[in-house]
Every structure is written in C-alpha cells, then in structure tokens.
C-alpha positions in Angstrom: 123.7 112.3 120.7 127.5 112.1 120.0 129.0 114.1 117.3 129.6 112.5 113.9 132.0 113.0 111.1 135.7 113.7 111.1 135.7 117.1 112.8 136.3 117.0 116.6 133.5 119.3 117.6 134.5 119.2 121.2 137.5 121.5 120.3 135.5 123.8 118.1 133.8 126.9 119.6 130.6 128.3 118.3 129.8 125.6 115.9 128.3 128.0 113.4 126.7 126.4 110.4 124.4 127.8 107.7 121.3 129.2 109.2 122.4 128.8 112.8 120.8 131.1 115.3 122.7 133.6 117.3 122.1 131.9 120.6 122.5 133.7 123.9 121.7 132.4 127.4 121.5 133.7 130.9 122.2 131.5 133.9 119.1 129.7 135.1 118.2 131.3 138.4 117.6 129.5 141.7 114.0 129.7 142.8 114.8 129.9 146.5 113.7 133.6 146.4 112.3 136.3 144.3 114.6 138.0 141.7 116.7 141.0 142.7 118.7 143.6 140.7 121.6 141.2 140.1 119.4 138.7 138.3 117.7 141.5 136.3 121.1 143.0 135.4 122.2 139.8 133.6 118.8 139.3 131.9 118.5 142.8 130.6 122.0 142.6 129.2 121.1 139.5 127.3 117.9 141.1 126.1 119.8 144.2 124.8 122.3 141.9 123.1 119.7 139.7 121.4 117.5 142.7 120.5 120.5 144.4 118.8 121.2 141.2 116.8 117.6 140.9 115.8 117.8 144.6 114.7 120.7 143.5 112.5 118.4 141.1 110.7 119.9 138.0 112.3 118.1 134.8 113.4 118.3 134.9 117.2 117.5 132.6 120.2 117.5 134.0 123.7 117.1 131.5 126.6 116.5 132.1 130.3 114.8 130.1 133.0 114.9 128.7 136.5 117.0 126.2 138.4 114.6 124.3 140.6 116.5 121.3 142.1 119.1 121.1 144.9 119.4 121.4 148.6 119.0 125.2 148.8 115.6 125.1 147.1 114.5 122.1 149.1 115.4 123.8 152.4 113.6 127.0 151.4 110.4 125.0 150.5 110.6 123.2 153.8 110.9 126.4 155.7 107.8 127.7 154.0 105.8 124.5 154.7 105.3 123.4 151.0 106.9 120.8 148.7 109.9 121.9 146.5 107.7 121.6 143.4 104.9 123.7 144.9 107.5 126.3 146.0 109.1 126.4 142.5 105.7 126.7 140.8 104.7 129.5 143.1 107.9 131.5 142.6 108.1 131.1 138.8 104.5 132.2 138.2 104.3 134.9 140.8 107.8 136.4 140.6 110.1 135.4 137.9 108.0 135.3 134.7 106.1 138.5 135.7 109.3 140.4 136.2 110.7 139.5 132.9 107.5 140.5 131.2 107.6 143.8 133.2 111.1 144.5 132.1 110.3 143.9 128.4 112.5 140.8 128.2 112.0 139.3 124.8 113.2 135.7 125.5 112.4 133.0 123.1 112.2 130.3 125.7 111.9 129.8 129.5 113.3 126.5 130.7 112.5 125.0 134.1 114.7 122.2 135.3 111.7 120.3 136.6 110.1 120.0 133.1 110.1 116.6 131.5 111.8 117.9 128.4 114.8 118.7 130.6 114.8 115.9 133.2 114.5 113.0 130.7 117.2 114.3 128.4 119.6 115.0 131.4 119.2 111.3 132.4 120.1 110.3 128.8 123.2 112.5 128.8 124.6 111.3 132.1 123.8 107.7 131.2 125.8 108.1 128.0 128.8 109.4 130.0 128.4 106.5 132.5 128.3 104.0 129.7 131.5 105.6 128.2 133.3 105.1 131.6 133.4 108.9 132.2 131.6 108.5 135.5 132.6 106.2 138.4 131.6 105.6 142.0 133.7 106.8 144.9 133.4 108.7 148.2 133.9 112.3 149.1 134.5 114.3 152.2 134.8 118.0 152.3 133.3 121.5 152.9 130.1 122.3 151.1 128.3 125.6 150.6 124.6 125.1 150.2 124.2 128.7 149.0 126.6 128.0 146.1 125.6 124.3 145.8 129.3 123.6 145.6 132.0 121.6 147.3 134.7 124.1 148.3 138.5 123.6 148.3 140.0 124.4 151.7 142.0 127.3 150.1 138.7 128.9 148.9 137.4 129.4 152.4 137.8 132.4 154.7 138.1 132.6 158.5 134.9 133.6 160.3 134.7 136.5 162.7 132.1 137.7 165.3 129.3 135.2 165.6 131.2 132.9 163.2 134.5 133.1 165.1 136.5 129.8 164.6 134.5 128.6 161.6 135.3 128.5 157.9 133.1 130.6 155.7 132.1 130.7 152.0 133.8 133.8 150.6 130.7 134.6 148.5 127.9 134.1 151.0 129.8 134.8 154.2 128.1 131.8 155.9 129.7 128.7 157.5 130.2 125.7 155.2 129.0 122.2 156.1 131.3 119.3 156.3 129.9 116.4 154.2 130.9 112.8 153.8 129.1 110.8 151.1 129.4 108.0 148.7 129.0 109.7 145.3 129.5 109.3 141.6 132.3 111.2 140.0 132.9 112.7 136.6 136.5 112.1 135.4 137.1 115.9 135.0 140.8 115.6 135.8 141.3 113.9 132.4 140.3 117.1 130.7 142.9 119.4 132.2 145.3 119.4 129.2 142.5 119.5 126.6 140.9 122.5 128.3 144.2 124.3 128.4 144.8 123.6 124.7 141.3 124.8 123.9 141.8 128.1 125.9 145.0 128.7 124.1 143.5 128.0 120.6 140.4 130.2 121.5 141.7 133.2 123.5 138.3 134.9 123.4 136.4 132.0 124.8 136.4 133.4 128.4 135.9 137.2 128.7 136.8 139.7 130.0 140.6 139.2 130.4 140.4 139.1 134.2 137.9 136.2 134.0 140.1 134.3 131.5 143.1 134.7 133.7 141.2 133.3 136.7 140.1 130.3 134.7 143.6 129.6 133.3 145.2 129.8 136.8 142.6 127.5 138.2 142.9 124.8 135.5 146.7 125.1 135.3 146.8 123.9 139.0 145.3 120.6 137.8 141.6 119.6 137.9 140.1 117.2 140.4 137.4 114.7 139.5 133.9 116.2 140.1 131.4 114.7 142.5 128.2 114.7 140.4 125.7 113.0 142.8 124.2 113.4 146.2 122.6 110.7 148.3 121.5 112.4 151.5 118.4 114.1 150.0 116.1 113.3 147.0 115.1 116.6 145.5 116.8 116.3 142.1 117.0 114.2 139.0 117.6 110.5 139.9 120.6 108.8 138.3 119.1 106.3 135.8 121.5 103.5 136.9 121.3 104.2 140.7 118.1 105.8 141.9 119.5 106.1 145.4 121.4 109.1 144.1 120.2 112.4 142.6 122.3 114.4 140.1 124.5 117.2 141.4 122.4 120.3 140.8 125.1 122.1 138.8 125.4 119.3 136.3 121.6 119.2 136.0 121.5 123.0 135.6 124.3 123.4 133.0 122.5 120.9 130.7 119.6 123.3 130.3 121.6 125.0 127.5 121.3 121.8 125.5 117.9 120.4 126.6 116.1 123.7 125.9 117.1 123.6 122.3 116.2 120.1 121.5 119.0 117.8 122.7 117.9 114.2 122.3 114.5 115.3 121.1 114.6 117.6 118.1 117.8 117.2 116.1 116.9 119.8 113.6 116.4 122.5 116.2 119.5 121.4 118.1 121.7 121.7 115.0 120.2 125.1 114.1 120.8 126.5 117.6 123.4 124.7 119.7 126.0 125.6 120.9 125.4 129.0 122.5 127.3 131.9 121.0 127.3 133.7 124.3 126.8 132.4 127.8 126.2 135.3 130.1 127.2 134.6 133.7 128.0 136.3 137.0 131.6 136.1 137.9 130.8 133.9 140.9 129.7 131.1 138.7 132.4 131.4 136.1 134.2 128.1 136.8 131.0 126.1 136.3 130.6 127.5 132.8 134.2 127.9 131.7 135.6 124.7 133.2 132.9 122.1 134.1 130.6 122.7 131.2 133.3 122.6 128.5 134.7 119.4 130.0 131.2 117.8 130.0 130.7 118.7 126.4 134.1 117.3 125.5 133.2 114.1 127.2 130.0 113.9 125.2 131.6 114.8 121.9 129.5 118.0 121.5 130.6 121.4 120.3 131.7 124.0 122.8 130.0 127.5 123.2 131.5 130.5 121.4 132.0 132.6 124.5 131.5 132.7 128.3 131.2 136.3 129.4 131.4 136.9 133.2 130.1 140.2 134.2 130.8 141.9 137.5 128.7 142.3 140.6 126.3 145.1 141.4 127.4 146.6 144.7 125.5 148.4 147.4 127.6 149.9 150.2 130.6 148.0 148.8 129.0 144.6 149.0 127.5 142.3 146.4 123.8 142.4 146.3 122.2 139.4 147.8 119.2 138.5 149.8 121.3 136.8 152.5 123.1 140.1 153.2 119.8 142.1 153.0 121.2 144.2 150.1 118.8 142.6 147.6 116.8 145.4 145.9 113.6 144.7 144.0 113.8 146.0 140.4 110.2 147.2 140.8 111.4 149.7 143.5 113.3 151.4 140.7 110.9 151.0 137.8 108.1 152.4 139.9 110.1 155.6 140.2 112.1 155.8 137.0 110.2 153.7 134.5 111.2 150.4 132.8 113.1 151.9 129.9 115.2 154.2 132.1 116.0 151.2 134.3 117.2 149.2 131.2 119.2 152.2 130.0 120.8 153.0 133.4 122.4 149.7 134.1 123.8 149.3 130.6 125.1 152.9 130.6 126.5 153.4 134.2 128.5 150.2 134.7 131.1 148.8 132.3 129.9 145.3 131.5 132.4 142.9 133.0 133.4 145.0 135.9 131.9 145.5 139.4 129.8 148.6 139.7 128.0 150.4 142.5 124.4 151.3 142.2 123.2 154.5 143.8 119.8 156.2 143.8 121.5 159.6 143.4 123.5 158.5 140.3 120.4 157.1 138.7 118.5 160.3 139.4 121.3 162.4 137.9 121.6 160.4 134.7 117.8 160.2 134.3 117.5 164.0 134.6 120.6 165.1 132.6 120.8 162.4 129.9 117.3 161.0 129.3 115.0 163.9 130.3 117.1 166.9 129.4 119.3 165.7 126.5 117.3 163.0 124.7 113.7 163.5 125.7 113.9 167.3 125.4 115.4 167.0 121.9 112.5 164.9 120.7 110.0 167.3 122.2 111.7 170.4 120.8 111.9 169.0 117.2 108.3 167.8 117.2 107.1 171.1 118.6 109.0 173.2 116.0 107.8 171.0 113.1 104.3 171.5 114.4 104.7 175.3 115.0 106.4 176.2 111.7 105.2 173.5 109.2 101.9 172.4 110.6 103.2 169.0 111.7 104.3 168.0 108.2 108.0 167.2 107.9 109.6 169.7 105.3 112.1 168.8 102.7 115.8 169.1 103.1 116.8 171.6 100.4 119.5 173.8 101.8 122.1 171.5 103.5 125.5 172.9 104.2 128.7 172.1 106.2 126.8 171.9 109.5 124.6 169.1 108.1 127.5 167.3 106.6 129.2 167.1 110.0 126.0 165.4 111.4 125.8 163.0 108.4 129.4 161.9 108.9 129.1 161.7 112.7 126.0 159.5 112.5 127.6 157.0 110.1 130.6 156.8 112.5 128.4 156.5 115.6 126.4 153.6 114.0 129.5 151.7 112.9 131.3 152.2 116.3 128.3 151.3 118.4 127.6 148.2 116.4 131.1 147.0 116.8 131.2 147.7 120.6 127.8 146.1 121.3 128.9 143.0 119.3 131.7 142.8 121.9 129.3 143.3 124.8 130.6 146.8 125.5 127.2 148.2 126.2 128.5 151.2 127.9 130.8 152.0 125.0 128.0 151.6 122.5 125.7 153.9 124.4 128.5 156.5 124.7 128.7 156.5 120.9 124.9 156.8 120.5 124.6 159.4 123.2 127.5 161.3 121.8 125.4 161.8 118.7 122.4 163.0 120.8 124.6 165.7 122.3 125.9 166.6 118.8 122.3 167.1 117.5 121.5 169.2 120.5 124.6 171.3 119.9 123.6 171.6 116.2 120.1 173.1 117.2 121.7 175.5 119.7 124.1 176.8 117.0 121.6 176.9 114.2 118.9 178.6 116.3 115.9 177.6 114.2 113.6 179.7 116.3 115.5 182.8 115.0 115.8 181.5 111.5 112.0 181.1 111.5 111.7 184.9 111.7 113.3 185.1 108.2 110.2 184.8 105.9 112.2 184.8 102.7 112.4 181.7 100.6 116.0 181.2 101.6 115.2 181.6 105.3 112.3 179.1 105.1 114.4 176.6 103.1 117.1 176.9 105.8 114.6 176.4 108.6 113.2 173.3 106.8 116.7 171.9 106.4 117.5 172.4 110.1 114.3 170.7 111.3 114.6 167.9 108.7 118.1 167.2 109.8 117.0 167.0 113.5 114.1 164.8 112.6 116.1 162.3 110.5 118.6 162.2 113.3 115.8 161.2 115.7 114.8 158.5 113.2 118.2 157.0 113.5 118.3 157.3 117.2 114.9 155.4 117.5 116.6 152.5 115.7 119.8 152.7 117.8 118.0 153.0 121.1 115.4 150.3 120.3 117.4 147.4 121.9 117.9 149.4 125.1 114.6 151.3 125.5 112.1 149.5 123.3 108.9 151.3 124.5 110.6 154.7 124.3 111.9 154.0 120.8 108.4 152.9 119.6 106.9 156.2 121.0 109.6 158.2 119.1 109.1 156.2 115.9 105.3 156.9 116.1 105.8 160.6 116.8 108.0 160.9 113.7 105.3 159.3 111.5 108.0 156.8 110.4 106.0 153.6 110.3 103.7 154.8 107.5 106.7 155.4 105.2 109.5 153.1 106.5 107.6 150.2 108.1 107.8 148.8 111.6 110.7 149.9 113.8 111.7 146.3 114.4 112.3 145.9 110.6 114.8 148.7 110.5 118.4 147.5 110.3 121.0 148.8 112.8 123.7 148.8 110.2 121.6 150.9 107.8 120.6 153.5 110.5 123.4 155.8 109.5 122.2 156.1 105.9 121.0 159.7 105.7 117.7 160.9 104.5 115.4 157.9 105.1 112.6 159.8 106.8 110.7 161.3 103.8 109.4 164.8 103.6 105.7 164.8 104.1 105.8 162.5 107.1 103.4 163.6 109.9 105.3 164.6 113.0 103.3 164.8 116.2 104.6 165.8 119.7 103.1 162.8 121.5 103.7 162.2 125.2 106.9 163.3 127.0 109.4 160.5 126.7 110.9 161.0 130.1 108.8 163.1 132.5 110.4 164.9 135.4 110.8 162.8 138.4 108.6 163.4 141.4 110.4 164.6 144.4 110.5 161.4 146.3 113.3 159.3 147.9 113.9 155.6 148.0 111.6 153.9 150.4 
C-alpha cells in the first residue's frame, strides 16, 4: 500500500483531496477496565468537533474504539478468571459501547483491535516494513511500565517513597517498573530523527498546543533510538507474520487502527477518501506515540501524515490525574444521573481550556449548571415561549418595528457565529462557548431593558408592533442558539428547535448550517411556538455519593 506518484506523501500533512472526509480520531482505549471521566472527556471533545463540522455541511468521519491486546489486558483477564478475548468482549459490550451511546457520541465507526479487519492488515503493514529492511532482530534490556505498555528511559523514572522506597517508578502511574530482557524485533526509528524534525519545522501546527509541540521537539532533538516492536514472553497480541514466536508491540498494533479502520489494504477508495486523519485527539501522556512513533511509521511506509495531533490536558481530582489505579476514576454516569447528559457535555467543554489540565469539582459543575444553563439559557427559552403564548396565542408575530436595540443584536449574533466557528475549528471549545454564551447574556439583557411585559400593556398599534418585534427578536435569537448549541447539547437543541416550531418551516436542525446561523430573520412569522418541557430543571438537593 505504498504511495505512488512523484509527491512524497510522507512529508505532507493532511493529504486533503477532492471529497476527502474531515477525519477525527480518539485514542483507542484499553479494555482493562470500564471508562472513566478522562476517556469520556476526549470522546465528547471529538464528538463536539465532528458534529460542528457536520453542521457546517462537511463530509465527516469520526472514529473511536478499543485497544484489546497487550500485557495489561492479559493480566486483567487472568485476574478475573477469563480469557483476554472474553474479557474484551464483556467490557466492550457492557461498558464502552453503552457509555458512548448514553453520551450521544455520534461516531461513524468503532474499531476493535481483535477484529480480523485490523489484525490481518496490521500483519501486512509490518511485513512490508520488514521486507523493506525497516525492521531487524536484536535484544533489549530495560525498565518497562505495563500500565503505559512502554519501555521507559532511565531519565523518565522517579524515585519511589513509602512502600516503594528504593524502587524506580513510572511517573504517570506511580507504580514500580519491571526490568525486562528479551530478544525482540526493532523498527529503525533512529533513521527518522532528521526527517521528523524537518517535518515539524515545515508544519508548525502539526503538534498542538504549543507546550506539546515543544515537548516533542525537545525529545526528538535529543536523537531517537530504534523502537522495540515485539514481545516474546507472552502471546496475547498479533503474531509477527515472519516469526510467530513474537507478538507485535501493542502500541504499533494500536496506532495502525487509524489506517485499518478506514480501509487500509482492503478498500482503497474508502482509504483515499478518508486517510489520513485531520485531527488525532490524544491525552498528553500518549503524545510521543502519536507525534513521533506514528509519523515515523507512516514515513517508513510511504503514507501521508495526519494534519494535526492535539494533546489535551488531564482532568484532575485533588490535584492528581484521574485514574483507576489511584482510585480517582469517576464514572460519567455519576454525573449524568445528577446533571443530565447535555449538561455533562457542556460543562467539560466550557469549564476547562482544551489543551490544559483542569480540575473537576462537583461544586463548580453545580454552579455553572444553575447560573448558565438553568438561569441564563433555559430560563430565556421558557420566558420567550411563555410570552409568545400569553400575548400572541403561541403564534410567532412579525418583526415590524425594529430599531437600534435590535440592530445591536443582529450585529452581535453575526460576530458571535463567525468568532465561535473560527475558535472551534482550532479546538478552542471554551472560547467558542464563551462567544455563544456571550450572546445568550446579550439577549437576556435585551429583554430586561425592553421589558416586553410592560410594553404589552400598551394596546395601541404601535405598542403591539413593538411587543411583536421584541418577542420575534428573542425567538429568532433562540433559533440561532439552537444551531450553535447543537454540537454541544444535541438533545437540548432539538427540544428548543421543536418548541420554536422551526422544523416545519426551516427543516431539520441537523440541516441548518453553522456559518448561516447569524443570518437574521430565518424563523418566519406564523411559526407555532410552544413552551415544552423545561430545558434544565432545578437540581435536586443532593450531594455526590
């Protein structure tokens, strides 16, 4: 599956051609345990990004899945008295897929690394590299972290304290590493040091944010070592086709999902229309695999490189990264049961700058839910629907007496749409939501200043025209907000769209274009506006259990 033609695709990011899908991936997640908030954080971010691009009318492909090979999964299965395959099947069907459905994740595919469509193509890929002389046999001895599934450099380790006094620990998992000595096969990654550095220089946005790019540059500038790509002391993995005594290193196996899931070696048309990814979303602890090893593998195979690797920060509880091993893993359902799915999706995109570490707190979530979603946004929708019902029998009146106050809103909406679109394109979800929510506050301020409940007492033609204009302006603002919030809170946006009677006149919410949302006056007079259910009910007085 090598590249053809005169263009060196291995130095070209993105690889956009005519009709290529906007392709976004999450990491594929280990099935050693059920998903926690950190996994859901990445997956919701990818869902928001791809929903937004779909709302722009673009062809989109969103991939997620599970990483089912390796020593960590094997040991977990053994501890539970089942085979690794049985364990993976159980976890995928009982925990991973149901959670993504629960969180309204609209992924286009779900790849499992134990599927034939993956394992067979992976063997073809590594056989090709072996035939090219990119892989050779050698021996390796060094510290290995099973939690990371990674050989560590001595300088990466930290000194243990307490029960681990005198031992060397993985800085991510805080557990002792294991000293391994094996005969392995190696990928000649050291040969790609200069090519990678040249690629980073030519494509400064390839690794984001800037802190992640700086980390990668520093690591590669020190000079790369060849990468051990096989294990021979256990057999839960993809066997090397030329030496079945070895299984493929789990990270090489896992990274190739981004190619095998979109037709590598099996469906050339689909592969050409999708690959490479425009955005790989990763947690910062797996940055090097995606920004160093993966590009080097693609260069060796003559395949195009992804457009961007974006490393987001960690979710912190009590100052520590969330993880099951440190007992800080929180189930997303603990939050959705209390706040609801849409509020959950909104909160993590709103409260934490994407790309930075951020602390989750029950108190902050409660405060934002109450002030922003219930009081500002939900109350706005309820008030407008109630007033259209009270003063115009539920039929949206015409806008016939617009003045300066309305012009301010028209202009502000167009600016908010343009700004939010640009920020979300750059994965600045918090910034995009600030623009959208800034408009929510502006509309609330407009109603407070215009006082339609007082204007309604003026029964003259002028007074009623003014009342109609105020309520039309608020309703058309809500029409735009339904479009803008749809990627973040799809169920809520659909409820709002229905309450405005928009579908009968404008079509399905999914068909509305983000870039056109700021065009004023789309909701026609005569639309039937109904109050509907409260978008964000008051929280019950209960605490985290």
